[in-house]
C-alpha positions as CSV (number, residue, x, y, z in Angstrom):
1,M,28.9,5.0,-58.3
2,L,26.8,7.0,-55.8
3,R,27.1,6.1,-52.2
4,K,24.0,5.9,-50.1
5,K,24.2,8.7,-47.5
6,Q,23.9,7.1,-44.0
7,R,21.8,8.9,-41.5
8,R,23.4,10.4,-38.4
9,V,22.7,8.8,-35.1
10,S,23.6,10.8,-32.0
11,K,25.2,9.4,-28.8
12,N,21.9,9.9,-27.1
13,D,20.2,7.7,-29.8
14,W,22.6,4.9,-29.0
15,L,22.1,5.3,-25.3
16,V,18.3,5.4,-25.5
17,T,18.3,2.3,-27.7
18,A,20.7,0.5,-25.4
19,I,18.7,1.2,-22.3
20,D,15.5,0.0,-24.0
21,M,17.3,-3.1,-25.1
22,L,18.6,-3.6,-21.6
23,E,15.1,-3.4,-20.2
24,N,13.6,-5.8,-22.7
25,D,16.4,-8.3,-23.2
26,G,19.0,-7.9,-20.4
27,I,22.6,-6.7,-20.6
28,E,23.8,-9.8,-22.4
29,K,21.9,-8.8,-25.5
30,V,23.1,-5.2,-25.5
31,N,25.9,-5.3,-28.2
32,I,27.1,-3.2,-31.0
33,E,25.7,-5.3,-33.8
34,R,22.2,-5.5,-32.4
35,L,22.2,-1.7,-31.5
36,A,23.3,-0.8,-35.0
37,R,20.7,-3.0,-36.6
38,K,18.0,-1.6,-34.4
39,L,19.1,2.0,-35.3
40,G,19.3,1.0,-39.0
41,I,22.9,2.0,-39.5
42,S,26.2,0.2,-39.8
43,K,28.1,-0.6,-36.6
44,S,31.0,1.6,-37.6
45,G,28.8,4.6,-36.5
46,F,29.1,3.3,-33.0
47,Y,32.8,4.2,-32.9
48,W,32.1,7.9,-33.4
49,H,30.7,7.9,-29.9
50,F,32.2,5.1,-28.0
51,K,35.6,3.4,-27.9
52,N,34.2,-0.1,-27.2
53,K,31.3,-1.9,-25.5
54,K,32.8,-1.3,-22.1
55,E,32.7,2.4,-22.6
56,L,29.1,2.1,-23.9
57,Y,28.2,0.3,-20.7
58,Q,29.8,2.9,-18.5
59,Q,28.0,5.7,-20.4
60,L,24.8,3.8,-20.2
61,L,25.1,3.7,-16.4
62,D,25.9,7.4,-16.4
63,Y,23.0,8.1,-18.6
64,W,20.6,6.2,-16.3
65,S,22.0,8.1,-13.3
66,H,21.6,11.5,-14.9
67,E,18.3,11.1,-16.7
68,Y,16.5,9.1,-14.0
69,T,17.9,10.6,-10.8
70,E,20.0,13.7,-11.2
71,V,17.3,15.5,-13.2
72,V,15.2,15.5,-10.1
73,I,17.9,16.3,-7.6
74,G,19.2,19.2,-9.8
75,N,15.8,20.7,-10.5
76,T,15.9,24.1,-8.9
77,Q,12.5,25.1,-10.2
78,H,10.8,24.2,-6.9
79,S,13.6,24.9,-4.5
80,D,11.5,27.7,-2.8
81,D,8.5,25.5,-2.2
82,N,7.6,24.3,1.2
83,T,8.6,20.8,2.3
84,I,5.3,19.1,1.5
85,Q,5.2,20.7,-2.0
86,K,8.8,19.6,-2.6
87,L,7.9,16.0,-1.8
88,N,4.8,16.2,-3.9
89,N,6.8,17.5,-6.8
90,V,9.3,14.6,-6.5
91,M,6.4,12.1,-6.5
92,E,4.8,13.7,-9.5
93,M,8.1,13.9,-11.5
94,I,8.8,10.2,-10.8
95,E,5.3,9.3,-12.0
96,Q,5.0,11.7,-14.9
97,Y,8.4,10.9,-16.4
98,D,8.5,7.2,-15.4
99,L,11.8,7.8,-13.7
100,T,12.1,4.3,-12.3
101,K,11.4,2.6,-15.6
102,Y,14.8,1.0,-15.9
103,D,15.6,0.4,-12.2
104,L,14.7,-3.3,-12.3
105,A,16.8,-3.9,-15.4
106,I,19.8,-2.0,-13.9
107,A,19.4,-3.9,-10.6
108,N,19.4,-7.2,-12.5
109,W,22.5,-6.1,-14.4
110,A,24.2,-5.1,-11.1
111,K,23.8,-8.7,-9.7
112,N,26.6,-9.9,-11.9
113,D,28.6,-6.7,-12.7
114,P,30.7,-4.8,-10.2
115,Q,30.6,-1.6,-12.3
116,A,26.8,-1.7,-12.5
117,E,26.6,-2.6,-8.8
118,A,28.7,0.5,-7.9
119,A,26.5,2.7,-10.1
120,V,23.3,1.4,-8.4
121,E,24.8,2.0,-5.0
122,I,25.8,5.6,-5.9
123,V,22.3,6.4,-7.4
124,Y,20.5,5.1,-4.4
125,K,22.8,7.1,-2.0
126,K,22.0,10.2,-4.1
127,R,18.2,9.5,-3.9
128,L,18.4,8.8,-0.2
129,A,20.4,12.0,0.5
130,Y,18.1,14.2,-1.6
131,V,14.9,12.9,-0.2
132,G,16.4,12.8,3.3
133,S,17.3,16.5,3.0
134,I,13.7,17.3,2.3
135,F,12.4,15.2,5.2
136,A,15.0,16.9,7.5
137,E,13.2,20.2,6.8
138,L,10.2,18.8,8.8
139,G,12.3,19.0,11.9
140,L,11.9,15.3,12.7
141,D,14.6,13.4,14.7
142,A,17.3,11.5,12.8
143,D,15.7,8.1,13.1
144,E,12.3,9.3,12.0
145,T,13.8,11.1,9.0
146,E,15.8,8.1,8.0
147,M,12.8,5.8,8.2
148,R,10.5,8.1,6.2
149,T,13.3,8.6,3.6
150,R,13.9,4.9,3.1
151,L,10.2,4.2,2.9
152,F,9.7,7.0,0.4
153,V,12.6,5.9,-1.9
154,C,11.7,2.2,-1.7
155,Y,8.1,2.8,-2.5
156,H,8.6,5.2,-5.3
157,S,11.4,3.1,-6.8
158,W,9.1,0.1,-7.1
159,E,5.5,1.4,-7.3
160,K,5.1,1.0,-11.1
161,T,6.9,-2.3,-11.1
162,M,4.6,-3.8,-8.5
163,Y,1.3,-2.0,-9.1
164,K,1.1,-1.8,-12.9
165,D,-2.7,-2.1,-12.8
166,L,-3.3,1.3,-11.1
167,D,-5.0,3.8,-13.3
168,P,-3.9,7.5,-13.2
169,E,-6.8,8.6,-11.0
170,K,-6.1,5.9,-8.4
171,R,-2.4,6.7,-8.5
172,A,-3.2,10.4,-7.8
173,Q,-5.4,9.5,-4.9
174,L,-2.8,7.2,-3.4
175,R,0.0,9.9,-3.9
176,K,-2.1,12.4,-2.0
177,R,-2.7,10.0,0.9
178,R,1.0,9.0,0.9
179,L,2.1,12.6,1.1
180,A,-0.2,13.2,4.1
181,L,1.2,10.0,5.8
182,F,4.8,10.8,5.1
183,T,4.5,14.4,6.4
184,K,2.4,13.7,9.4
185,E,4.1,14.7,12.7
């Protein structure tokens, strides 16, 4: 009897499917059976990449941290740009790649899970430190740098969640005005 060849599913496929499921259904619904069904494979494929659901959850948090924060922080492409251009690049990357897409789902998860809560805390510390280092280049005092950093991170973390109705042209106009406001001395 011929066995049907099962398609290969990468670890990244599992993580992308899991984070989408998290966003749509909450962490309670992210389980091996549902993921396998969604990917169209048997659940045994899961164990090629993860020991168990707990490891999946940890790697999901790591994936979110890397793909939605560290890619911006580690981007050296614009490291020689001036401060205003660096901030603009960060704003454009956040918007273009929808880098805050999963923040609300992760924050909801973190309300009831210490592991997720710790990951959220680390990610926000990284975001604040990175943006704060850019604002520090403006030569502002520590209090002013901290205030602008916190406003920047807060706004850009929640803009798409709160203002879904903005069209791309209006977003671009507001981004330009925010940049001027944030960098005004």
